[in-house]
C-alpha positions as CSV (number, residue, x, y, z in Angstrom):
1,M,244.7,169.6,271.9
2,T,244.3,170.8,268.4
3,K,246.2,169.9,265.2
4,A,248.2,173.2,265.5
5,D,249.2,172.2,269.1
6,I,250.4,168.8,267.9
7,V,252.5,170.5,265.1
8,N,254.0,172.9,267.6
9,E,254.9,170.1,270.1
10,I,256.5,168.0,267.4
11,A,258.4,171.0,265.9
12,K,259.6,172.0,269.4
13,S,260.8,168.5,270.4
14,T,262.5,167.7,267.0
15,G,263.8,171.0,266.0
16,A,262.1,170.7,262.6
17,E,260.4,173.5,260.8
18,K,256.6,173.9,261.5
19,V,255.8,173.9,257.8
20,L,257.5,170.5,257.3
21,V,255.9,169.0,260.5
22,Q,252.5,170.3,259.4
23,K,252.9,168.7,256.0
24,I,253.9,165.4,257.6
25,V,250.9,165.4,260.0
26,E,248.5,166.2,257.2
27,E,250.0,163.4,255.1
28,F,249.7,161.0,258.0
29,M,246.0,161.8,258.5
30,S,245.4,161.5,254.7
31,S,247.1,158.1,254.6
32,V,244.9,156.9,257.5
33,K,241.7,158.2,255.8
34,N,242.6,156.6,252.5
35,S,243.3,153.3,254.1
36,L,240.0,153.3,255.9
37,I,238.2,154.3,252.7
38,Q,239.7,151.3,251.0
39,N,238.4,149.1,253.9
40,N,242.0,148.6,255.3
41,N,242.5,148.9,259.0
42,V,245.6,150.8,260.3
43,Y,247.5,149.3,263.2
44,L,249.9,151.5,265.2
45,R,251.6,149.2,267.8
46,G,251.6,150.7,271.3
47,F,249.1,153.4,270.3
48,G,246.0,151.8,268.8
49,S,244.1,150.8,265.7
50,F,242.0,152.7,263.3
51,I,239.4,150.2,262.2
52,I,236.2,149.9,260.1
53,K,233.1,148.8,262.1
54,K,230.3,147.3,260.1
55,R,226.8,148.3,261.2
56,A,223.9,145.9,260.3
57,Q,220.7,147.0,258.7
58,K,218.1,148.0,261.3
59,V,214.6,149.4,261.6
60,A,214.2,152.7,263.4
61,R,211.4,155.1,264.3
62,N,211.0,158.7,263.2
63,I,209.3,160.0,266.3
64,S,208.2,163.3,264.8
65,K,206.2,161.6,262.0
66,N,205.5,158.4,263.9
67,T,206.8,156.2,261.1
68,T,209.4,153.5,260.8
69,I,212.4,153.8,258.5
70,T,215.0,151.3,257.5
71,I,218.6,152.2,258.0
72,P,220.8,150.3,255.5
73,A,223.9,148.4,256.5
74,H,227.0,150.7,256.6
75,N,230.6,151.1,257.7
76,I,231.9,153.6,260.2
77,P,235.5,154.4,261.2
78,A,236.5,153.8,264.8
79,F,239.6,154.0,267.0
80,K,240.6,151.2,269.4
81,P,243.4,152.2,271.8
82,A,246.2,149.8,272.6
83,K,246.1,148.1,276.1
84,S,249.4,149.8,277.1
85,F,247.9,153.2,276.1
86,V,244.7,152.6,278.1
87,A,246.7,151.5,281.1
88,K,248.7,154.8,281.0
89,V,245.6,156.9,280.8
90,K,244.0,155.2,283.7
C-alpha cells in the first residue's frame, strides 16, 4: 500500500476531499519525523511506537580492502508495533 492508496482509503471512508486528506497525512508524517529528529519518541496507543534506537560504536571490516574501520555511535529510527496490532496480524 502506498501513500496515495492511504489517502484514497481515508478520503473514501470519511467523505473528505483528497487534497485535504493528503495534506493531513503529509503533516502527520512530518510531525513524526520532527519528533524523532528532536530525540522524542512518538507513541500511538493501539498502533505502535516510533522510537529512536541508539547504536553503540563498533569495529567493522572492509572486506574489499581488508582493513578495519570504526563505525561511530549513532541513532536510528525504528517502529515497534503494539501488542494488539501484532496479535491481529498473526
